[in-house]
C-alpha positions as CSV (number, residue, x, y, z in Angstrom):
1,M,-102.8,-123.7,-207.6
2,P,-104.2,-127.2,-208.4
3,E,-106.7,-127.1,-211.3
4,P,-109.9,-128.2,-209.2
5,D,-109.2,-125.3,-206.8
6,L,-108.9,-122.9,-209.6
7,K,-112.2,-124.1,-211.1
8,Q,-114.0,-123.7,-207.8
9,Q,-112.5,-120.2,-207.4
10,L,-113.6,-119.2,-210.8
11,A,-117.1,-120.6,-210.4
12,G,-117.5,-118.8,-207.0
13,Q,-116.3,-115.5,-208.6
14,F,-118.8,-116.0,-211.5
15,R,-121.7,-116.5,-209.1
16,E,-120.6,-113.5,-207.0
17,V,-120.6,-111.3,-210.0
18,N,-123.5,-112.7,-212.0
19,G,-125.7,-114.4,-209.4
20,D,-127.3,-117.8,-209.9
21,H,-128.6,-118.6,-213.3
22,P,-132.1,-120.1,-213.7
23,M,-130.6,-123.2,-215.4
24,T,-128.3,-124.2,-212.5
25,D,-129.0,-127.3,-210.5
26,A,-129.7,-125.2,-207.4
27,D,-132.9,-123.8,-208.9
28,E,-135.8,-126.3,-208.6
29,A,-137.9,-124.4,-211.1
30,G,-135.1,-123.6,-213.6
31,G,-134.8,-124.2,-217.3
32,V,-135.5,-122.4,-220.5
33,D,-139.0,-121.5,-219.5
34,L,-137.7,-119.0,-216.9
35,L,-134.8,-117.7,-218.9
36,E,-136.6,-114.8,-220.5
37,A,-138.0,-113.5,-217.2
38,W,-134.5,-113.9,-215.5
39,F,-132.9,-111.9,-218.3
40,I,-135.5,-109.1,-218.3
41,A,-135.2,-108.8,-214.5
42,H,-131.6,-107.7,-214.9
43,W,-132.7,-104.5,-216.8
44,A,-133.8,-101.3,-215.0
45,D,-136.5,-100.9,-217.7
46,P,-138.4,-104.1,-218.4
47,V,-139.4,-102.8,-221.9
48,T,-135.7,-102.3,-222.8
49,G,-134.9,-105.8,-221.3
50,K,-137.6,-107.4,-223.4
51,A,-136.3,-105.6,-226.6
52,E,-132.8,-106.9,-225.9
């Protein structure tokens, strides 16, 4: 498999598993300011997420 195709396949699989990250170009309001909220939102318990 040519290298660009492999990179695209891996990137697609990453997004499928992990979702879009707030620091990607696709997010018009991304950046470090939203990183904490994005991380906490992935926890069932927000208090535990904040502690992590």
